[in-house]
C-alpha positions as CSV (number, residue, x, y, z in Angstrom):
1,M,-6.1,28.4,-30.5
2,A,-2.9,27.3,-31.8
3,S,-1.0,28.6,-29.1
4,R,-3.5,26.6,-26.6
5,R,-2.5,23.7,-28.2
6,V,1.5,25.1,-28.2
7,L,1.2,25.9,-24.2
8,A,-0.3,22.0,-23.1
9,L,1.7,20.6,-25.1
10,L,5.5,22.0,-23.3
11,A,3.3,21.7,-20.1
12,A,3.0,18.1,-20.5
13,A,7.0,17.8,-22.1
14,S,7.4,19.9,-19.1
15,L,6.0,17.6,-17.2
16,V,7.7,14.5,-18.2
17,T,10.7,15.8,-18.1
18,S,10.7,16.3,-14.5
19,F,8.7,12.8,-13.3
20,V,11.4,11.4,-15.9
21,L,14.9,13.9,-13.8
22,A,12.7,12.7,-9.9
23,Q,12.8,9.5,-11.1
24,Q,16.8,9.2,-12.5
25,L,17.2,11.6,-8.8
26,R,15.5,8.8,-6.6
27,M,17.7,5.6,-8.3
28,P,21.0,5.5,-7.0
29,K,24.0,5.6,-8.9
30,V,25.5,1.5,-9.4
31,D,29.4,1.8,-9.7
32,L,30.2,-1.8,-11.5
33,D,33.6,-2.7,-11.8
34,Y,34.6,-6.9,-13.5
35,D,37.0,-8.9,-14.6
36,K,36.8,-8.8,-18.0
37,A,38.5,-12.1,-19.4
38,V,36.1,-14.2,-17.5
39,D,32.8,-16.0,-19.2
40,F,30.8,-15.7,-16.5
41,S,28.0,-18.0,-18.1
42,A,30.8,-21.4,-16.4
43,F,29.6,-20.0,-12.6
44,K,26.1,-21.8,-12.1
45,T,26.4,-22.2,-7.6
46,Y,27.9,-19.8,-5.4
47,S,28.3,-19.1,-1.2
48,W,28.8,-17.1,1.1
49,K,31.9,-15.9,2.2
50,D,31.8,-13.2,5.7
51,P,30.9,-10.1,4.9
52,G,33.5,-7.6,4.7
53,A,31.4,-5.6,6.1
54,A,28.2,-7.1,7.6
55,A,25.4,-4.8,8.6
56,K,25.1,-4.2,11.9
57,D,21.4,-4.4,12.2
58,P,20.9,-8.2,12.6
59,Q,17.8,-7.9,10.6
60,E,19.8,-5.7,7.9
61,H,21.9,-8.5,7.6
62,T,19.5,-10.5,7.6
63,R,17.5,-9.0,5.0
64,I,20.4,-8.6,3.0
65,I,21.5,-12.3,2.6
66,W,18.0,-12.6,2.1
67,Y,17.6,-10.8,-1.1
68,V,20.5,-11.3,-2.5
69,E,19.8,-15.1,-2.7
70,R,16.8,-14.6,-4.2
71,A,17.9,-12.2,-6.8
72,L,20.4,-14.9,-7.6
73,E,18.5,-17.4,-8.1
74,K,16.4,-15.7,-10.9
75,K,19.6,-15.2,-12.4
76,G,20.4,-18.9,-12.0
77,L,22.3,-19.6,-9.8
78,K,22.1,-22.2,-7.1
79,K,23.6,-21.7,-3.8
80,A,25.7,-24.2,-3.3
81,S,24.3,-25.4,0.8
82,D,28.9,-27.1,2.0
83,G,30.8,-23.8,0.5
84,S,32.3,-24.8,-2.3
85,G,30.2,-23.0,-5.3
86,D,32.0,-21.3,-8.1
87,L,31.8,-18.1,-6.8
88,F,31.7,-16.6,-3.1
89,V,29.3,-13.9,-2.1
90,R,30.1,-11.2,-0.3
91,Y,28.2,-8.0,1.0
92,F,29.8,-4.6,2.3
93,A,27.2,-2.2,4.0
94,K,27.8,0.7,5.7
95,A,25.5,3.1,7.2
96,Q,25.6,6.5,8.9
97,E,24.2,9.6,9.0
98,G,24.0,12.7,7.0
99,L,22.1,15.9,6.6
100,R,19.8,16.6,4.4
101,G,19.6,20.8,3.3
102,T,16.5,21.9,1.6
103,A,16.1,25.1,0.6
104,S,13.1,28.3,0.5
105,Q,13.5,31.6,-1.2
106,G,10.9,34.1,0.0
107,E,10.3,37.9,-1.3
108,S,9.2,40.7,0.9
109,S,8.9,44.6,0.2
110,L,10.3,46.5,2.0
111,P,8.6,50.6,3.2
112,G,9.1,52.7,-0.6
113,G,8.3,50.1,-2.8
114,A,11.8,48.0,-2.8
115,G,11.4,44.4,-2.7
116,Q,14.4,42.6,-1.1
117,L,14.7,38.3,-2.2
118,T,15.9,35.9,0.4
119,T,17.2,32.6,0.7
120,S,17.3,30.2,3.3
121,V,18.2,25.6,3.8
122,D,16.5,24.6,6.4
123,F,18.7,21.3,7.4
124,S,17.7,17.9,9.4
125,K,19.4,14.8,10.8
126,V,18.7,11.6,7.2
127,M,20.3,8.0,8.0
128,E,22.3,7.4,4.7
129,G,23.3,4.0,3.7
130,A,25.5,2.3,0.8
131,L,25.6,-1.8,-0.2
132,I,28.5,-2.7,-2.4
133,L,28.0,-6.7,-3.6
134,E,31.0,-8.7,-4.7
135,F,32.2,-11.9,-6.6
136,Q,35.0,-13.9,-6.0
137,R,35.4,-17.2,-8.1
138,G,35.9,-20.2,-5.8
139,S,39.2,-21.7,-6.7
140,D,41.6,-19.0,-6.2
141,E,39.3,-16.3,-4.4
142,K,40.0,-14.0,-6.8
143,A,37.7,-11.0,-6.6
144,V,35.8,-10.8,-10.4
145,W,32.9,-9.6,-10.3
146,R,31.9,-5.8,-7.7
147,A,29.0,-3.2,-8.1
148,G,28.1,-0.6,-5.2
149,T,25.8,1.8,-4.5
150,Q,26.5,5.8,-3.4
151,H,25.1,6.4,-0.1
152,V,21.4,7.6,-0.7
153,P,19.2,8.7,1.9
154,I,17.5,5.7,3.4
155,D,13.9,6.3,4.7
156,K,13.5,3.9,8.1
157,K,10.0,3.4,7.5
158,R,10.6,1.9,4.3
159,I,14.5,0.2,4.8
160,D,13.2,-3.5,3.7
161,A,11.6,-2.2,0.6
162,A,15.0,0.2,0.4
163,T,17.2,-3.2,0.6
164,A,15.3,-5.0,-1.6
165,D,15.6,-2.4,-3.8
166,A,19.1,-1.9,-3.8
167,V,19.9,-5.5,-4.0
168,R,18.1,-5.7,-6.7
169,L,19.6,-2.5,-8.7
170,L,23.1,-3.9,-8.1
171,V,22.4,-8.0,-9.0
172,S,20.4,-6.3,-12.3
173,K,23.8,-5.8,-13.2
174,Y,24.7,-9.4,-13.6
175,P,25.8,-11.2,-15.6
176,P,28.5,-7.8,-16.8
177,P,28.2,-7.3,-20.9
178,K,30.2,-9.6,-22.8
179,P,33.5,-6.5,-23.7
């Protein structure tokens, strides 16, 4: 009876660990860099600056702008329509085709009882994307905050949700922690 409980607890712990690891693997890593001498509480408004590398798809460009503006509003920043914001905001976006491999193993038995373990990998093309947001001080256009994702697979059917998630993840790092 006690061994069944132990097995059940081990199985539950394994399931939770697998779920947590799967969630961590799906979340892209964020690289953050910022000027530690800057008082980010002084920034109240922002304006857009031409993107460093705009999305090639006009719909994706519009998506990025829309989600960034919504995220910055939630952070308390107001858009300065005359281009005189405390911060200049710009983004860099890149999409490229990559390869994803899926491994599988099989076991075959040969005459005489000997077995053979084989491993194969199936490759498929996937779209990968990266997004970087950069905030520059309005007074001198010096970059004061930058956050970016690494290349992550993009499901073309979920491009809107993937863009929203990437922007939300990046802007969640603003303002940066105080040193």
